DOGU-205025 format. One line per 8 residues: number of its first residue (from 1); for each residue x, y, z of C-alpha. Coordinates in steps of 0.5 Angstrom, whole numbers, always signed. Each point is the difference from the previous one (the first is absolute). Layout:
N
NUM = X:Y:Z ~ ...
//
This chain:
773
1 = +391:+25:+74 ~ -3:+7:+2 ~ +4:+5:+4 ~ -3:+2:+6 ~ +1:+7:+4 ~ -4:-2:+7 ~ -2:-7:-1 ~ +6:-5:+2
9 = +4:+5:+4 ~ +1:+0:+8 ~ -4:+5:+3 ~ -1:+2:+7 ~ -7:-1:+3 ~ -5:+6:-1 ~ -1:-1:+8 ~ +7:-1:+2
17 = +2:+6:+3 ~ -7:+1:+4 ~ +2:-7:+3 ~ +7:+1:+2 ~ -2:+7:+3 ~ -6:-3:+4 ~ -5:+4:-3 ~ -7:-2:+2
25 = -2:-6:-6 ~ -3:-6:+4 ~ -7:-1:+3 ~ +2:+2:+7 ~ +3:+6:-2 ~ -6:+3:-3 ~ -5:-1:+6 ~ -1:+8:+2
33 = -5:-1:+5 ~ -1:-4:+6 ~ -4:-6:-2 ~ -3:-5:+4 ~ +5:-6:+1 ~ -3:-7:-2 ~ +2:-6:+2 ~ -3:-7:-1
41 = -1:-5:+5 ~ +2:-7:-3 ~ -2:-7:+1 ~ +4:-5:+5 ~ -3:-6:-4 ~ +1:-3:-6 ~ -7:-2:-1 ~ -6:+3:+4
49 = -7:+3:+0 ~ -1:+6:+4 ~ -5:-1:+5 ~ +0:+6:+3 ~ +3:+7:+1 ~ +0:+4:+6 ~ +3:+7:-2 ~ -4:+5:+6
57 = +6:+0:+4 ~ +5:+2:-5 ~ -4:+5:-3 ~ +0:+4:+7 ~ +8:+1:+0 ~ +1:+7:-2 ~ +2:+2:-7 ~ -3:-6:-3
65 = -5:+2:-5 ~ -3:-6:-3 ~ +0:-8:+0 ~ -3:-3:-6 ~ -1:-8:-1 ~ -3:-4:-5 ~ -7:+2:+3 ~ +1:+7:-2
73 = +2:-1:-8 ~ -3:-2:-6 ~ +1:-7:-1 ~ +3:+0:-8 ~ +4:-5:-2 ~ +6:+2:-4 ~ +7:-2:-2 ~ +6:+4:+3
81 = +4:-1:-7 ~ +1:+6:-4 ~ -1:-3:-7 ~ -4:+2:-6 ~ -8:+0:+0 ~ -3:-5:+1 ~ +5:-3:+4 ~ +2:-7:-1
89 = +1:-1:+7 ~ -6:-3:+5 ~ -4:+5:+4 ~ +2:-3:+6 ~ +2:+6:+5 ~ -4:+5:+4 ~ +2:+6:+4 ~ -2:-3:+6
97 = -3:-7:+1 ~ -3:-4:+5 ~ +5:-6:-1 ~ +8:+1:+0 ~ +4:-5:-4 ~ +7:+1:+2 ~ +4:+3:+6 ~ +0:+7:-2
105 = -7:+1:-3 ~ -3:+6:+1 ~ -6:+0:+6 ~ -1:+8:+2 ~ +2:+7:-3 ~ +2:+4:+6 ~ +1:+8:-1 ~ +3:+5:+5
113 = +3:+6:+1 ~ +7:-3:+1 ~ +3:-7:-1 ~ +1:-1:+8 ~ -8:+1:+1 ~ -1:-5:-6 ~ +4:-5:+3 ~ -3:+1:+6
121 = -7:-1:-3 ~ +3:-6:-3 ~ +1:-4:+6 ~ -6:+2:+3 ~ -4:-3:-6 ~ -3:-7:+2 ~ -1:-5:-5 ~ -4:-7:+1
129 = +3:-5:-5 ~ -3:-7:-2 ~ +7:-3:-2 ~ +0:-4:-7 ~ +4:-6:-2 ~ +5:+3:-5 ~ +4:-1:-6 ~ +8:+1:+0
137 = +3:-3:-6 ~ -2:-2:-8 ~ +0:-7:+2 ~ -5:+2:+6 ~ -5:+3:-5 ~ +0:-6:-5 ~ -2:-4:+6 ~ -3:+3:+6
145 = -8:+1:+0 ~ +0:+7:+2 ~ -3:+6:-4 ~ +3:+6:+1 ~ -4:+4:-5 ~ -7:-3:+2 ~ -4:+7:-1 ~ -5:+1:-5
153 = +1:+7:-2 ~ +7:-1:-3 ~ +1:-2:-8 ~ +5:-2:-5 ~ +3:-6:+5 ~ +1:-6:-4 ~ -2:-5:+5 ~ -2:+2:+7
161 = -1:-7:+2 ~ +7:-2:-1 ~ +3:+7:+2 ~ +2:+1:-8 ~ +1:+7:-1 ~ +2:-1:-8 ~ +1:-5:-4 ~ +3:-1:-7
169 = +2:-5:-5 ~ +2:+0:-7 ~ +4:-5:-5 ~ +3:+0:-7 ~ +1:-6:-3 ~ +0:-7:+3 ~ +5:+1:+6 ~ -1:-7:+3
177 = +1:-4:-7 ~ +6:+5:-2 ~ +3:-2:+7 ~ -1:-7:+0 ~ +4:+0:-7 ~ +6:+5:+3 ~ +7:-4:+0 ~ +1:+4:+7
185 = -5:+2:+5 ~ +1:+4:+6 ~ -5:+2:+6 ~ +1:+4:+6 ~ -4:+4:+5 ~ +2:+7:+2 ~ -3:+4:+6 ~ +1:+8:-2
193 = +0:+4:+7 ~ -4:+6:+2 ~ +4:+6:+1 ~ -1:+7:+3 ~ +0:+7:-4 ~ +4:+3:+5 ~ -1:+7:-3 ~ +4:+6:+4
201 = -7:+4:+0 ~ -6:-4:+4 ~ -7:+1:-3 ~ -3:+6:+2 ~ -6:+4:-2 ~ -3:+7:+2 ~ -7:+2:-2 ~ -4:+7:+1
209 = -6:+4:-3 ~ +3:+6:-4 ~ -4:+6:+0 ~ -5:-2:-5 ~ -2:-6:+4 ~ +4:-5:-4 ~ +4:-6:+3 ~ +7:+0:-1
217 = +5:-6:+1 ~ +7:+1:+0 ~ +3:-6:+0 ~ +6:-5:-2 ~ -3:-4:-5 ~ +2:-3:-7 ~ -7:+1:-2 ~ -3:+7:+1
225 = -6:-1:-5 ~ -2:-7:+2 ~ +0:+2:+7 ~ -5:+6:-2 ~ -4:-5:-3 ~ +0:-5:+5 ~ -2:+5:+6 ~ -5:+3:-4
233 = -4:-7:+0 ~ +2:-2:+7 ~ -3:+7:+3 ~ -5:+2:-6 ~ +4:+6:-1 ~ -1:+3:-8 ~ +7:-1:-3 ~ +0:+8:-1
241 = +0:+1:+7 ~ +6:-4:+2 ~ +7:+3:-2 ~ +6:-5:+1 ~ +7:+3:+1 ~ +7:-4:-1 ~ +6:+3:+3 ~ +7:-3:+0
249 = +0:-7:+2 ~ +5:-3:+4 ~ +0:-7:-4 ~ -6:-4:-2 ~ +2:-7:-4 ~ -7:-1:+0 ~ -2:+0:+7 ~ -3:+7:-1
257 = -4:-3:-6 ~ -5:-2:+5 ~ -5:+4:+5 ~ +3:-1:+7 ~ -1:+7:+4 ~ -5:+4:-5 ~ -6:-3:+2 ~ +1:+1:+7
265 = +1:+8:+0 ~ -5:+1:-5 ~ -5:-3:+5 ~ +2:+4:+6 ~ +0:+7:-5 ~ -7:-2:-2 ~ -3:-2:+7 ~ +3:+6:+4
273 = +1:+5:-6 ~ +8:+1:+3 ~ +6:-1:-4 ~ +3:-7:+2 ~ +7:-3:+0 ~ +2:-8:+0 ~ +7:-2:-1 ~ +2:-7:+1
281 = +5:-3:+5 ~ +6:-4:-3 ~ -4:-6:+4 ~ -6:+2:-4 ~ +3:+0:-7 ~ +3:-7:+1 ~ -6:-3:+3 ~ -6:+4:-3
289 = +1:+2:-7 ~ +3:-5:-5 ~ +5:-5:-1 ~ +3:-3:-6 ~ -4:-7:-2 ~ +2:-6:+2 ~ +0:-6:-5 ~ +1:-7:+0
297 = +2:-2:-8 ~ +1:-6:-3 ~ +4:+0:-7 ~ +0:-6:-4 ~ +4:+1:-6 ~ +2:-5:-6 ~ +6:+0:-5 ~ +3:-4:-5
305 = +8:-2:+1 ~ +2:+6:-4 ~ -3:+5:+5 ~ -6:+2:-4 ~ -6:+2:+5 ~ -6:-4:-2 ~ -5:+1:+5 ~ -1:+4:+6
313 = -5:-1:+6 ~ -1:+5:+5 ~ -5:-2:+6 ~ +0:+6:+5 ~ -4:+2:+6 ~ +1:+6:+4 ~ -2:+3:+7 ~ -4:+7:-1
321 = -1:+0:+7 ~ -6:+3:+4 ~ -3:+4:-6 ~ +1:-1:-8 ~ +3:+6:-2 ~ +4:-2:-7 ~ -1:-7:+2 ~ -2:-1:-8
329 = +4:+4:-3 ~ +7:-1:+4 ~ -2:-8:-1 ~ -1:+1:-8 ~ +7:+4:+0 ~ +4:-5:+3 ~ -1:-4:-7 ~ -2:+5:-5
337 = +7:+4:+2 ~ +4:-6:+0 ~ -2:-5:-5 ~ +0:+4:-6 ~ +8:+0:+1 ~ +0:-7:-2 ~ -4:+0:-6 ~ +3:-6:-4
345 = -4:-5:+4 ~ -5:-4:-4 ~ -5:+0:+6 ~ +0:+4:+6 ~ -6:+0:+6 ~ -1:+5:+6 ~ -5:-1:+6 ~ -2:+0:+7
353 = -3:+4:+5 ~ +1:+6:+5 ~ -2:-2:+7 ~ -3:+4:+6 ~ +4:+0:+6 ~ -1:+3:+7 ~ +7:+4:-1 ~ +2:+7:-3
361 = -3:+1:-6 ~ +4:+0:-6 ~ +0:+5:-6 ~ +4:+3:-5 ~ +8:+0:+1 ~ +5:+2:-6 ~ +1:-6:-4 ~ -8:-2:+1
369 = +0:-8:+0 ~ +6:+0:-6 ~ +5:+0:+6 ~ -3:-6:+3 ~ -1:-3:-7 ~ +7:+0:-2 ~ +3:-2:+6 ~ -4:-7:-1
377 = +1:+0:-8 ~ +7:+2:-1 ~ +3:-4:+6 ~ -4:-6:-3 ~ +3:+1:-7 ~ +7:+1:+4 ~ -1:-7:+3 ~ -2:-3:-7
385 = +7:+3:-3 ~ +4:-4:+5 ~ -4:-6:-1 ~ +1:+1:-8 ~ +8:+2:+2 ~ -1:+6:-4 ~ +2:+7:+2 ~ -6:+3:+4
393 = +1:+7:-4 ~ +1:-3:-6 ~ -6:-5:+1 ~ -5:+6:+2 ~ +2:+5:-5 ~ -1:-5:-6 ~ -7:-1:+2 ~ -2:+7:+1
401 = -4:+5:-4 ~ +3:+4:-5 ~ -1:+7:-4 ~ -6:-1:-5 ~ -3:-6:+4 ~ -6:-1:+4 ~ -3:-5:+5 ~ -7:-2:+0
409 = +0:+1:+8 ~ +0:+8:-2 ~ -7:-1:-4 ~ -3:-4:+6 ~ +2:+2:+6 ~ +0:+8:+2 ~ -1:+3:+7 ~ -7:-3:+3
417 = -3:+0:-8 ~ +3:-3:-6 ~ +6:+2:-3 ~ +2:+4:-7 ~ +4:-3:-5 ~ +7:+3:-1 ~ +6:-1:-4 ~ +7:+2:+4
425 = +2:+6:-4 ~ +6:+1:+4 ~ +4:-5:+4 ~ +7:+0:+1 ~ +0:-5:+6 ~ +6:-4:-4 ~ +4:+6:+0 ~ -2:+1:+8
433 = +3:-7:+0 ~ +6:+1:-3 ~ +2:+6:+3 ~ -2:-3:+7 ~ +4:-6:-1 ~ +6:+4:-2 ~ +0:+5:+5 ~ -1:-6:+5
441 = +5:-5:-3 ~ -5:-5:+0 ~ +3:-5:-4 ~ +6:+0:+5 ~ -3:+0:+6 ~ -5:-5:-2 ~ +5:-5:-2 ~ +5:+1:+5
449 = -3:-1:+7 ~ +3:+4:+6 ~ +2:-4:+6 ~ +3:+3:+6 ~ +0:-5:+6 ~ -7:+0:+3 ~ -2:+6:-5 ~ -2:-2:-7
457 = -3:+5:-6 ~ -5:-1:-5 ~ -4:+4:-5 ~ -7:+0:-3 ~ -4:+4:-5 ~ -7:+2:-2 ~ -3:+3:-6 ~ -7:+4:+2
465 = -5:+4:-3 ~ -6:+5:+2 ~ -4:+5:-4 ~ -2:+7:-1 ~ -7:+2:+2 ~ -6:-4:-1 ~ -2:-1:-7 ~ -7:+3:-2
473 = -2:+2:+7 ~ +4:+5:+4 ~ -1:+8:-3 ~ +6:+5:+1 ~ -2:+7:-2 ~ +4:+7:+0 ~ -1:+7:-1 ~ +5:+5:-2
481 = -1:+8:+0 ~ +5:+5:-3 ~ +2:+6:+4 ~ +3:+7:-3 ~ +7:-2:+2 ~ +0:-6:-4 ~ -1:-4:+5 ~ -5:-6:+1
489 = -4:-2:+6 ~ -1:-8:+0 ~ -6:-2:+3 ~ +0:-8:+1 ~ -4:-5:+5 ~ +6:-5:+0 ~ +3:-1:+7 ~ +7:+1:+1
497 = +2:-5:+6 ~ +7:+2:+1 ~ +2:-3:-7 ~ +1:+6:-3 ~ -6:+0:-5 ~ -1:+7:+0 ~ +7:+1:-3 ~ -1:-5:-5
505 = -7:+2:-2 ~ +3:+7:+0 ~ +6:-2:-5 ~ -5:-3:-5 ~ -4:+6:+0 ~ +6:+5:-1 ~ +3:-5:-5 ~ -7:+1:-4
513 = +0:+7:+1 ~ +7:+2:-2 ~ +1:+3:+6 ~ +5:-1:+6 ~ -2:-4:+7 ~ +0:+7:+4 ~ -6:+2:-5 ~ -5:-5:+3
521 = -3:+1:+6 ~ -3:-6:+3 ~ -7:-1:+4 ~ -2:-7:+1 ~ -6:-4:+4 ~ -5:+5:+2 ~ -7:-2:-2 ~ -2:+7:-1
529 = +5:+2:-4 ~ +3:-5:-4 ~ -3:-5:-5 ~ -2:-7:+1 ~ +6:-5:+1 ~ -1:-7:+3 ~ +6:+0:+5 ~ +7:-2:+1
537 = -1:-8:-1 ~ +1:-5:-5 ~ +7:+3:-3 ~ -4:+5:-4 ~ +2:+7:+2 ~ +5:+1:-5 ~ -3:-4:-6 ~ -8:+2:+1
545 = +1:+7:+3 ~ +6:+1:-4 ~ -4:-1:-6 ~ -5:+4:+2 ~ +5:+6:+1 ~ +2:-1:-7 ~ -7:+0:-3 ~ -1:+7:+4
553 = +6:+3:-2 ~ -1:-2:-7 ~ -7:+4:+0 ~ +4:+6:+4 ~ +5:+0:-6 ~ -5:+0:-5 ~ -3:+6:+3 ~ +7:+4:+1
561 = +2:-2:-7 ~ -7:+3:-3 ~ +0:+6:+4 ~ +7:+2:-1 ~ -1:-1:-8 ~ -4:+6:+0 ~ +5:+4:+3 ~ +6:-3:-4
569 = -5:+1:-6 ~ +2:-8:-2 ~ -4:-6:+0 ~ +0:-5:+6 ~ +3:-5:-4 ~ +6:+4:-1 ~ +2:+1:+7 ~ +3:-4:+5
577 = +0:+1:+8 ~ +7:-1:+2 ~ +4:+3:+6 ~ -5:+4:+3 ~ -1:+4:-7 ~ -5:-1:-6 ~ +5:+0:-6 ~ -2:-1:-7
585 = +3:-6:-4 ~ +5:+4:-4 ~ +2:+4:+7 ~ +0:+7:-2 ~ -5:+2:+5 ~ -2:-2:+7 ~ -5:+2:+5 ~ +1:-2:+8
593 = -5:-3:+4 ~ +0:+5:+5 ~ -1:+6:-6 ~ -6:-5:-3 ~ -4:-1:+6 ~ +1:+7:+3 ~ -3:+3:-7 ~ -6:-5:+1
601 = -1:+2:+7 ~ +0:+7:-1 ~ +1:+3:-7 ~ -3:-4:-6 ~ -5:-6:-1 ~ +0:-1:+7 ~ -1:-7:+3 ~ +3:-5:+5
609 = +4:-6:-3 ~ -2:-6:+4 ~ -2:-7:-2 ~ -2:-7:+4 ~ +3:-7:-3 ~ -2:-7:+3 ~ +2:-7:-2 ~ -2:-7:+1
617 = +5:-5:-2 ~ -2:-5:-5 ~ +6:-5:+3 ~ +4:+0:+6 ~ +8:+0:-3 ~ +4:-5:+4 ~ +6:+2:+4 ~ +6:-5:+1
625 = +5:-1:+5 ~ +6:-5:+0 ~ +3:-1:+7 ~ +6:-4:+3 ~ +2:-1:+7 ~ +6:-3:+3 ~ -1:-2:+8 ~ +5:-3:+5
633 = -3:-5:+4 ~ +3:-3:+7 ~ -1:-7:+0 ~ +1:-1:+8 ~ -5:+6:+1 ~ -4:+0:-6 ~ +1:+8:+0 ~ -1:+3:-7
641 = +3:+6:-2 ~ -1:+4:-7 ~ +6:+2:-3 ~ -2:+2:-7 ~ -6:+2:-4 ~ +0:+2:-7 ~ -6:+2:-4 ~ -2:+3:-7
649 = -7:+3:-1 ~ -3:+1:-7 ~ -5:+5:+2 ~ +0:+3:-7 ~ +2:+7:-1 ~ +3:+3:+7 ~ -3:+7:+1 ~ +4:+2:+6
657 = +6:-5:+1 ~ +1:+2:+7 ~ -7:-1:+2 ~ -1:-7:-3 ~ +7:-2:+3 ~ -3:+2:+7 ~ -6:-4:-2 ~ +4:-6:-2
665 = +4:+0:+6 ~ -5:+1:+5 ~ -5:-6:-3 ~ +6:-4:+0 ~ +1:+2:+7 ~ -7:-2:+2 ~ +1:-6:-4 ~ +6:-2:+4
673 = -4:+1:+7 ~ -5:-4:-3 ~ +5:-6:-2 ~ +4:+0:+7 ~ -3:+4:+5 ~ -7:+2:+1 ~ -4:-5:+4 ~ -7:+2:+2
681 = -2:-5:+6 ~ -6:-1:+4 ~ -1:-4:+7 ~ -5:-5:+0 ~ -6:+4:+2 ~ +1:+5:-7 ~ +4:+5:+3 ~ +5:+3:-4
689 = +7:+0:+4 ~ +4:+4:-5 ~ -3:+7:-1 ~ +6:+4:+2 ~ +7:+1:-3 ~ +3:-4:+6 ~ -4:-6:-2 ~ +0:+1:-7
697 = +6:+0:-4 ~ +1:+4:-6 ~ +7:+1:-3 ~ +5:+5:+1 ~ +6:+2:-4 ~ +4:-5:+4 ~ -4:-6:-2 ~ +2:-1:-7
705 = +7:+1:-4 ~ +0:+3:-6 ~ -6:+2:-4 ~ +1:+2:-8 ~ -6:+2:-4 ~ +0:+2:-7 ~ -5:+1:-6 ~ -1:-2:-7
713 = -4:+5:-4 ~ -5:-3:-5 ~ -5:+4:-3 ~ -8:-1:+1 ~ -4:+3:-5 ~ -6:+1:+4 ~ +3:+3:+6 ~ +2:+7:+1
721 = +7:+2:-4 ~ +0:-8:+0 ~ +0:-1:+8 ~ -3:-6:+4 ~ +0:-1:+7 ~ +5:-1:+5 ~ -3:+0:+7 ~ -3:-7:+1
729 = +5:-4:-4 ~ +6:+2:+4 ~ -3:-4:+6 ~ -1:-7:-3 ~ +7:-3:-1 ~ +4:+0:+6 ~ -5:-6:+4 ~ +1:-5:-6
737 = +7:+2:-1 ~ +2:-1:+7 ~ -3:-6:+1 ~ +3:-3:-6 ~ +7:+3:+2 ~ -1:-4:+7 ~ -1:-6:-4 ~ +6:+1:-4
745 = +4:+1:+6 ~ -3:-6:+5 ~ -4:-5:-5 ~ -6:+2:+5 ~ -6:+4:-3 ~ -4:+4:+5 ~ -7:+0:-2 ~ -3:+6:+4
753 = +3:+7:+1 ~ +3:+3:+4 ~ +6:-4:-1 ~ +2:+0:+7 ~ +7:-3:+4 ~ -5:-4:+4 ~ -4:-4:-6 ~ +7:-1:-3
761 = +3:-3:+6 ~ -5:-5:+1 ~ +0:-2:-7 ~ +8:-1:+0 ~ -1:-4:+6 ~ -5:-5:-3 ~ -6:+3:+3 ~ -6:+3:-2
769 = +0:+8:-1 ~ -6:+4:+2 ~ -3:+0:-8 ~ -1:-8:+1 ~ -4:+1:+7
//
C-alpha cells in the first residue's frame, strides 16, 4: 500500500478560519451596493389560469421600481433542473406563466428600493384567477381527468394527457416465469415520503452589470456553469457576457441544483439596468423550491427455500409535483442504484411513471431516488428473511454483489439514458457487514429480545449502495498554476456545498505535486476564472473533479521535472518531486520548487508553469454502507426511540478522515430524520402546512441515542488515489434499517415513512395506520 503524505490525513478545512471568524464568504456578505429588493407574488391556488393582473396601484407605491408579469417576459420553456446538456428533464417551466400549477407558483416579480415597499406593492396587485380542479396525490394523477401541462410549447413530457412527466421500464430475464417457479414469494408496497432539504442558508441570488456591461450573478448554487448556460438561453444573452460566481454555500443537499432565484433577479437587472437581490423566506424555500420525490413502490421478490434470491420485480410511481425537474433521472436511479446490489437473481424488472401533481415540485435531493428505492427493496427482503426463518443480515449479505462481479442493470440503466458496463473493482461490503455486526453486537441483540414492561426493543439492518458520478456524461476540469514561492493556485469549477470538497481536492493536488496542503491555494466556482465543471451532484466531486486535478497535476509535474532537469543537468527520468523539492534519484542533488520557479520567472528560460486537466468517468464506482439500528418501542403509546445506530462505509481510500466522517454522520442524521420525523403535510386545497421549523420536525441531538460510524477502506483503481464517493450513500440506510427494527420489536411493519408514534399506535390497536388510508 502506497504511503501518503497528505491524502488520508486529517486536515482543517481550507476556509475554516474564515468561517469561524465570521469573514464575508456567503452570497449576502458580498452584496456591496444597495440593490433593488426582489419579491415574488405567488399563487394562493393549486391550479388556476390567470385571467387578469392589475398592477397600476402597486406601481404608485413610493420606491417600487418595476413589476413584471408573464406578459412582460419571453415565453421560453426550460427545465429548472441543473443537469448536463441536453437535459433529460422535460422543458415544462417558464420564468412566469399565465397558468399556475401549485400553491406558491410565481405570478409576478416585484422590485423595489427596500423590502417594505416591495411587500406593500405585493398587497396592491390584483389578480383574477379561473380556478381549476387539482391533483393532490399520485393516485389522483392516475385517475383524474385534469391536465396540468396542456400547453403546446412544453416538450419532453412523456404523456401530457395522462399527467405522466416521465416513464421507464426494463426487464432482464423472464421475471414472471422465475417468480412462478420460486419456492418463496413476498410482495409488498411501500410509500417513500417527500422531504425538505432544510439548508441553513436560504436560496439567494444577486445580479448586476459590471464595468464592461456584462451580467454578473452571485448566487448560492451547486451548478454555476449549467446556470450560465440556461440564463443565456432564457434571455438571449451570449454566454461570454454572463459571469456566475458561487461563494460559500450554507448547505445544498441537491436543493440548490435547480434554479429558484436566479431567473428573477436577472429579469429585473436586464429590465432596469440596476442590481437586484432575491433571498427566499424559509416559507418560500419549503413551498416554492423542491422536495424529495414521493414514491409508491411495489416489490415482488422470489427465492428458493435456502435463501437464494431468484427474481426481483420493482414497480414504482413517483410524484414529481407541478414540474418535472429530475422526473426521469430520479425515477431511474430508484432502480439503477438499488437493484445491482442483489446481482445473483436470474431475472429482474423495473418500471413505472413519474406523475405530475399540483404540489410543490420535487427535484434533486441527496440519495436521489436510491433512498426511496432501497427503503422498499431492503424492507421487502427483510420480510422475506423472516418468512424463510433466516437471519436478515445473513440473507441479504449472501445475495449481494461482491468484488470482481457485475450486474446487467449497470449496462441497461443509467440516469436518463443507457448505463455502462462496470465490474466492481472495489467492494468491501462484506467487511462493512462484519465490522458493523461486531460493533453493534448484532448476534446477541437479534437473538435475545429485550422486554421491560410496556417497552420492547428490536434491531434491524440495511445494506445500501450509490455511485460516483454519472459515467460518460459529466465533465470535471482543473487548472494548476505555479508561483515563485513554490506554491500553487488550484482553480476548480467544482462546487463546495459545505462538504469540505475544496479541502479534499486540495489534498489530492498536494499529494500529486509532493507539497504540503498549505502550498495549495484554492479558487473555486467562478465561470470567468475556473475551468468547466458539471457542478456538485451525483456524488461526483471527489471522483470526477479529483481525477481532473490529478490529470492537471501530472501535467504540471512533467513541466517541473523537465525544467528542473536543465538547471540540475539531469534527465527528467532521473528526477523525483518530493517534499517541495526536485531530487535526483540518487539523492545527491536537489532543487527547491521556490528556487526553480523564481529562476523561471526572472532569470533563465523564463516561462509560466501551468496546466489544465479534465476527466469524464467511464464508470461510476459504487460505495457501500452497512447500517444497523436498535429501537425501543412503547407498546402502550407507540412511541419509537432510536437507541443506537451503527454504520460502516466503503468509500474507497478516505482522502480526509474527518471530512468523510462528517459526511457519513451528517447523511445518517438526514436519513434518521427521513425515517422518523420529517413529514410534509398539505391541506385539502393543496397548501403546504409544514413550511417552517415549528411544524416540520428535523432531528436534534436529543432525538437519538448513540451514533457510531467507521470506514472499511478499499482501493478503487479508477479513483483519485483509490477514492470513491461518500456524500449520498450515507443517507440511504436508516429508513429501511429502522423500519426493520420496528418490525423486529413489535411484529408490525410500517410501510410508509416517517415512522411516527401515531401510525404505530393505530397498528398496535388493530386499526389502520396512515399508510393504509
